[in-house]
N, C-alpha and C positions, 0 to 999 in steps of 0.2 A: 189474913190467911197465908199459911206457912207453905213454902214449896222447897223441894229438894230435887237435884238431879237424879234421874233414875237410870236411863240408858240411851245409848246411841244405836240407832237402827242402820244396818249396813246391808243393803240388798246384795244378794249373790246368787247365781244360779245354782251352785252346788255349795251350801254353807259348810259342809264337811271338809271341803277343799281349802278352807281358811285355816285348818288346823296345823297342817305341816309347815306352810310358809312362816307363819307366825311362831311356831315352835322353834324354828331355826333362828328367829330373832330373839328368842328368850320368852315369848309370851304364851301362856297356856290357854287353849281354847277347848272347852269341853262340849260333848254332845248335849244338846238341850232336850227337844222332844217335838211333838207334833201338835198342831192346832187343827184338829180334825174337822171342825165346822168351817173353817176358813180355807183349807187346802193348802197350808203353809207349814214349814218346820224350821228349826233353827239350830245354830251352835252359839255357845256363849263364853265370853271371856270376863271374869269377875275381878273387880278391884273394890273389896268390901261391898257396900250396896250399890255402888256405880258399876255399870257393865256395858260391854259392847255386844249386840245381837247381830249375829250374821243370819239374815232371814231370806228363805227362798221358797219358791212355789213347788208344792209336791203334787197337787191336783189342780190343774188350771181350770177345768170345768166347774170345780166347786168355788174357786177363788173369784171366778168371773161373776158369780151370782150375788156378791156382796156390794152393797151400796153405802150402808151407814158406817162401816168400818173404813175410814178413809186411808188407812195405812194399806189395806188390802187392795183398794181400787188403785192406790198408787203404785204398788208393786206390780199389779197387772199391767198398767200403763208402761211403767219404766222397764220391767224385764220382758214382759210379753210383747210389747210393741216396739220399744226403742232399743231393747237389748243393752240397757245401761246399768252396770253394776256400780257399787260404791256407797260411801255414807250418805245418807238421805234425810233423815228426821231424828229429832230427839223426843224422848218422853220425860215429863217431869211429874215427880211424885206429890201426891197430896193425900190428906185424910179427911178433906171435906168436898168431894167430887160433886155431891148433889148441890151444895151451896154455890160451888163454883159454876156449875152449869146455868143456874139462875142469874148470878151476876154477870157472866159473859153475855147471856141473852139481853139483859138490862142495859149493857154497855154497847148494844148494837151488833154483837157478832152473830153469825150463823153457826149453830153448833149441831153435831151429831152425837147422841148419847145423853146421859151414861148408858153404856151397854156392856153386857157381861162377856168375859173372855176366859178361856182355860187352856192349859197345856197339859198333855199327857207325856210323862217322862218315860224313859226306856224301862224303868222299874215298875211302871204302872201307876205311879202317884199322879193325882190330878192337882194341879196348882191353879188357882182362880184369882181374877182381878176384875176391876171395872175400868172402862176407858172413856174418855170424852175428847171429841175432836172439834177444832175450829176450822171452818172452811177457808181454805187459801185463796189468795188473790193470784190470778195468772201472772207468770213471769216475775214473781216476787219469792223471796225466801220462804220456804215451806215452814209454817207456824208449828211450834212444839204441840204434842197432844199430851194429855194428862192421864195419869194412872193411879188407882187406889188399890193396893193389894188386900187380899182377904186377911192375911196375917200382918202382924206388926213388924216394925223394922227389926226389933229385938229378936223376935221369933225367926224371921228370915235369915238374919245374920247368923244366929245359932245354927240354923239348918245348913247353911252354906259351909259352915266350919265342920259340921259333922259328916257332910258329903264330900269333904276333901276339895272343895272348889277354891278355897283361899290359900294364899301363900305359895302357889304352884309356879309363878313366874321365875325367871332365873334371878331377877332381884325380887326376893320374897316379899318385900314391903313395898313393891311398885305401886304408885299412886296414879290415878287417872285425873291429871291436873286440869286440862281443859279441852274442850272441843272447839275447833276453829270453823267459822263460817266465812265464806267470801261473798261480799255484797257491793252493789254499784253505789248506793247512797248510805255512807256509814252512819251519818248523824240521824236521819230518818228512821233507819233500821233500829239502831240502839235506843232511840227515844221510844219507839213503839213496844219493843220487847221489854224495856225497862218499866214502862207503864203496865204492860200486861203482868209482869211478874213482881211489880212493886219493888224494883231494885234501882239503885243510883249508879249510873255508868261511871267507869274510871275515866281519868284523863287520857286524852289521845297520846299515843306514842308510836314510834316507827319500829317495825320489825324488819331487820336487815335481811334475815334469811328468806322471809316471804316476799320481801320487797314490797311492803304494803303498810299503810297506815292503819292503826288498829285502836280498838277500845274494848273493855271487857265488862261483863256483869258477874259479880261474885256470887253465883248461885251456890248454896250449900251442897257439898258432895263433889262437884265438878264445875269450874268456871265455864263461862260462855265467852269466846273471843271472836270479835266481828272485825273483819279486815276488807279494806278496799285497795285494789292494786295501785302502785305508783309507777308501774312500767312492766317491762319483761321480768317474769319470775313465777314461782309456783302459783301464787294467787291469781295472777293475770291469766295464766294457762288454764286454770280450772274454770274461771269466769267465762272465758271465751268458749271452751269446750262444752261446758255443762250448765252455765248459768249460776244464779245464787243458789249456794248448797252448803252443807257441812263438807269440809274437805281435809280436816287436820285433826289428829289425835296427839295430845301432848302428855307424855308420861314422865314421871320423875321417880327417883330411887331405883333406877333400871340397871345400875352397875355399868353404864355405858352412855357415851355421848354421841349421838347420831341423828341424822335427818335424811329419810329416804322415801321413796314412793313404792307402795305395795298394795295390790288388790284394789287398785283404782282410787286410792287415797294417799295422803301424806301422813307420816309419823315422825314425831320428835321425841327422841329419848334423851333424858338427862340423868346424870348421876345424883 
């Protein structure tokens, strides 16, 4: 069963307010659309088929009614109750979502879905997909959810180009290299994620900027970087304040080398 990175979900009270701060850093963020049946809306930043979704609540009364869509229950809890913005969860793309649901249940996971989703763009276009969620364990890193788009990768990429969504960053060829997660138990986390995605973890290495010990999974599209703190530093700060979570976006071919905190997450740009 083949998997590819699809997108990073970044909770934000006002997704449109991610546009200007990232534009000032050279990153283009476009208006997305509304999920009318879920009470949410988004803005989007594309790096070919990998992208970042800034997701916010538009109608809390609608969002609160959902149980199966675990992303919506999570955003209601985090934004509505805890007032906590930032990178939160990743989506992984598959073209065998029904088979995957069966396999996950056979492996002992509790799952929600597959369930249908759609977004209405500002131009009125309806974009459709199917979602599958694994029930998380409390106080552990939130597991990925899975997505299967109605259109093929080739069709979607062609549409992105036609809509002018690609090549808009200051580094026109900027690449979404990896998303970083801070975790308490590096070995156990990467073992379980590696098994889930059928990927072999990298060797362990030390990241001096994060002041953390890390290992990665080379997921097609965008790699997954798992880090556990070695002491005071960005990784330790996030783990202390927010627990196990995505916390870092690493981009290459950005025409700059920098590391900074923005929108309650960390960003690493490399030339």
